[in-house]
C-alpha positions in Angstrom: 18.3 -15.1 2.7 17.0 -17.3 5.4 15.7 -20.7 4.5 11.9 -21.0 4.9 10.8 -23.2 7.7 8.6 -26.1 6.5 6.0 -25.5 9.2 5.8 -21.8 8.4 5.3 -22.5 4.7 2.4 -24.7 5.4 0.7 -21.9 7.4 1.5 -19.2 4.8 -1.5 -19.1 2.5 -2.6 -16.8 -0.2 -6.0 -16.5 1.4 -4.9 -16.3 5.0 -2.4 -13.5 4.9 -4.5 -10.8 3.2 -7.7 -11.8 5.0 -7.3 -9.3 7.9 -6.2 -6.4 5.7 -9.1 -7.1 3.3 -11.7 -7.0 6.1 -10.2 -3.9 7.6 -10.1 -2.1 4.2 -13.7 -3.1 3.6 -14.7 -1.8 7.0 -12.9 1.6 6.4 -14.5 1.8 3.0 -18.0 1.1 4.3 -17.5 3.6 7.2 -16.5 6.2 4.7 -19.5 5.4 2.5 -21.8 5.9 5.6 -20.0 9.2 6.3 -20.4 10.5 2.8 -24.1 9.5 2.7 -24.7 11.2 6.0 -22.7 14.3 5.1 -20.1 14.0 7.8 -17.7 17.0 8.0 -15.0 17.4 5.3 -11.9 16.6 7.3 -13.4 13.2 8.1 -14.8 12.4 4.6 -14.5 14.2 1.3 -16.4 13.2 -1.8 -14.5 15.6 -4.1 -12.5 14.1 -7.0 -9.2 13.1 -5.4 -10.4 14.6 -2.1 -8.3 14.2 0.9 -10.0 12.7 4.0 -9.1 11.2 7.3 -11.3 8.2 6.6 -9.7 6.5 3.6 -7.9 3.3 2.7 -4.7 5.2 1.7 -3.7 5.4 5.3 -3.7 1.6 5.5 -1.0 1.2 2.9 2.0 1.7 5.2 0.3 -0.3 8.0 -0.4 -3.3 5.8 3.0 -2.9 4.1 4.6 -3.5 7.5 2.1 -6.3 8.3 3.0 -8.2 5.1 6.7 -7.7 5.6 6.5 -9.0 9.2 4.5 -12.1 8.0 7.0 -12.8 5.2 10.0 -12.2 7.6 8.6 -14.7 10.2 7.9 -17.2 7.4 11.6 -17.0 6.5 11.3 -14.9 3.4 13.4 -11.9 4.4 16.1 -10.1 2.5 19.7 -10.8 3.5 20.3 -7.1 4.2 17.8 -4.4 4.9 19.7 -1.3 3.4 18.7 -2.0 -0.2 15.0 -2.6 0.6 14.8 0.4 2.8 16.5 2.6 0.1 14.1 1.4 -2.6 11.1 1.8 -0.4 12.0 5.3 0.6 12.7 6.1 -3.1 9.3 4.8 -4.1 7.7 7.0 -1.4 9.7 10.0 -2.4 8.6 9.5 -6.0 5.0 9.2 -5.1 5.1 12.3 -2.9 6.9 14.3 -5.7 4.3 13.1 -8.2 1.5 14.2 -5.8 3.1 17.6 -5.4 3.3 18.1 -9.1 -0.3 17.0 -9.6 -1.5 19.4 -6.9 0.7 22.4 -8.0 -0.3 22.1 -11.6 -4.1 21.8 -10.9 -4.4 19.1 -13.4 -7.8 18.0 -14.7 -9.0 14.5 -14.0 -7.6 12.5 -16.9 -4.1 13.9 -16.9 -4.1 13.6 -13.1 -5.3 10.0 -13.3 -2.6 9.2 -15.9 0.2 10.8 -14.0 -0.9 9.1 -10.8 -1.0 5.7 -12.6 2.5 6.1 -14.0 4.0 7.3 -10.8 2.3 4.5 -8.8 3.5 1.9 -11.3 7.1 3.1 -11.1 6.8 3.1 -7.3 5.4 -0.4 -7.3 8.3 -1.7 -9.5 10.8 -0.1 -7.0 9.0 -1.6 -4.1 8.8 -5.0 -5.7 12.6 -5.0 -6.3 13.1 -4.2 -2.6 11.9 -7.7 -1.4 13.1 -11.1 -2.6 10.9 -13.2 -4.8 7.6 -14.1 -3.1 7.4 -17.7 -1.9 6.5 -20.2 -4.5 3.8 -21.7 -2.2 2.0 -19.0 -0.4 
């Protein structure tokens, strides 16, 4: 693993790094709220339980995943090799997609669907967390 540069560690802050993603997520959420309140068409917004829509924060996950990875990489907190992190990340994504497929094909009610989604997401998060080295002690 690369040694963190002292100047980058001083600029790497817990508040600074997630600020842009937080504001973008808030903006997308507010835009979706406006769309739902004004009855925008269903492909754009969908207020059904677990409804799929174009305007949603779920689309921000891969974008911000890359954003955070680039920030950590430039701060000197990169894995030594990229094969293992890529394999774990792809495994987490495949697990999440398979879980979604099962939930959709079984036409689960809300509570079992929520429970299944929570478990699959938790396992995916653990896989993703193992993909990257420990976060910096001082963010």
